C-alpha atoms as a printed R data frame, in Angstrom:
   type eleno elety resid chain resno       x       y       z
1  ATOM     1    CA   MET     A     1 -10.450  17.547  33.374
2  ATOM     2    CA   PHE     A     2 -10.446  20.337  31.644
3  ATOM     3    CA   ILE     A     3  -6.222  20.790  32.581
4  ATOM     4    CA   LEU     A     4  -5.726  16.390  31.827
5  ATOM     5    CA   ASN     A     5  -6.861  16.858  28.370
6  ATOM     6    CA   LEU     A     6  -5.439  19.687  27.511
7  ATOM     7    CA   PHE     A     7  -2.348  18.263  28.384
8  ATOM     8    CA   VAL     A     8  -2.834  15.736  26.747
9  ATOM     9    CA   GLY     A     9  -3.737  17.610  23.329
10 ATOM    10    CA   VAL     A    10  -0.554  19.379  23.772
11 ATOM    11    CA   ILE     A    11   1.799  16.368  24.244
12 ATOM    12    CA   LEU     A    12  -0.331  14.209  21.755
13 ATOM    13    CA   ASP     A    13   0.640  17.113  19.144
14 ATOM    14    CA   ASN     A    14   3.802  17.184  19.608
15 ATOM    15    CA   PHE     A    15   4.267  13.811  19.554
16 ATOM    16    CA   GLN     A    16   2.410  13.970  15.742
17 ATOM    17    CA   ILE     A    17   4.648  17.121  14.427
18 ATOM    18    CA   ILE     A    18   7.941  14.917  16.448
19 ATOM    19    CA   LYS     A    19   6.512  12.352  13.763
20 ATOM    20    CA   GLU     A    20   6.076  13.426  10.611
21 ATOM    21    CA   GLU     A    21   9.743  15.437  11.154
22 ATOM    22    CA   MET     A    22  10.859  12.488  12.286
23 ATOM    23    CA   GLY     A    23   9.801  10.325   8.271
24 ATOM    24    CA   GLY     A    24  10.431  13.616   6.147
25 ATOM    25    CA   ILE     A    25   6.969  14.215   5.477
26 ATOM    26    CA   ARG     A    26   6.783  17.474   7.379
27 ATOM    27    CA   MET     A    27   8.643  19.627   5.307
28 ATOM    28    CA   LEU     A    28   7.670  18.549   1.686
29 ATOM    29    CA   THR     A    29   4.982  21.198  -0.636
30 ATOM    30    CA   ASP     A    30   1.646  19.688  -0.854
31 ATOM    31    CA   GLU     A    31   2.353  18.527  -5.204
32 ATOM    32    CA   GLN     A    32   5.161  15.907  -3.270
33 ATOM    33    CA   LYS     A    33   3.837  14.716  -0.563
34 ATOM    34    CA   ASP     A    34   0.732  13.597  -3.511
35 ATOM    35    CA   TRP     A    35   3.982  11.946  -5.368
36 ATOM    36    CA   VAL     A    36   5.674  10.678  -1.802
37 ATOM    37    CA   GLU     A    37   1.881   9.074  -1.981
38 ATOM    38    CA   ILE     A    38   1.387   8.416  -5.071
39 ATOM    39    CA   GLN     A    39   4.845   5.829  -4.829
40 ATOM    40    CA   LYS     A    40   3.753   4.297  -2.213
41 ATOM    41    CA   LEU     A    41   0.884   3.218  -3.885
42 ATOM    42    CA   PHE     A    42   2.940   1.672  -7.239
43 ATOM    43    CA   MET     A    43   5.464  -0.541  -4.325
44 ATOM    44    CA   LYS     A    44   1.961  -2.476  -3.369
45 ATOM    45    CA   GLN     A    45   0.870  -3.347  -6.643
46 ATOM    46    CA   ILE     A    46   1.335  -6.155  -7.788
47 ATOM    47    CA   PRO     A    47   2.118  -6.997 -10.896
48 ATOM    48    CA   ASP     A    48   0.537  -9.569 -12.192
49 ATOM    49    CA   VAL     A    49   2.390 -13.423 -13.898
50 ATOM    50    CA   LEU     A    50   1.297 -13.847 -17.124
51 ATOM    51    CA   VAL     A    51   0.888 -17.847 -17.692
52 ATOM    52    CA   LYS     A    52   1.302 -19.372 -21.022
53 ATOM    53    CA   PRO     A    53  -0.204 -22.504 -22.073
54 ATOM    54    CA   PRO     A    54   1.709 -25.038 -22.606
55 ATOM    55    CA   ASN     A    55   2.006 -27.431 -25.441
56 ATOM    56    CA   GLY     A    56   0.129 -31.782 -26.433
57 ATOM    57    CA   PHE     A    57  -0.630 -33.187 -24.863
58 ATOM    58    CA   ARG     A    58  -0.702 -30.324 -21.655
59 ATOM    59    CA   ASN     A    59  -2.642 -27.686 -22.648
60 ATOM    60    CA   LEU     A    60  -5.155 -30.262 -22.294
61 ATOM    61    CA   MET     A    61  -4.914 -30.761 -19.214
62 ATOM    62    CA   TRP     A    62  -4.114 -26.985 -18.306
63 ATOM    63    CA   ARG     A    63  -7.618 -26.203 -20.352
64 ATOM    64    CA   LEU     A    64  -9.082 -28.989 -18.013
65 ATOM    65    CA   SER     A    65  -7.566 -27.471 -14.873
66 ATOM    66    CA   LYS     A    66  -8.691 -24.125 -15.624
67 ATOM    67    CA   ASN     A    67 -12.319 -25.437 -16.347
68 ATOM    68    CA   ILE     A    68 -15.025 -23.627 -14.641
69 ATOM    69    CA   VAL     A    69 -15.965 -27.339 -13.083
70 ATOM    70    CA   PHE     A    70 -12.763 -27.041 -10.737
71 ATOM    71    CA   GLU     A    71 -12.719 -23.794  -9.962
């Protein structure tokens, strides 16, 4: 059983090393890895869309629809 666990561990370790090499992460320094992670976080962020209220009667209806009663 020990030999089987050792064999599976070596296979998984080699797979992880190959996966990192293909992604290019293994050749980066720690600072570069941090930079890549920060860039990934920035790409996941979705900016908020600012909606300007309309004029006149539409403004009244817009404010009414944004009221807590309609939530």
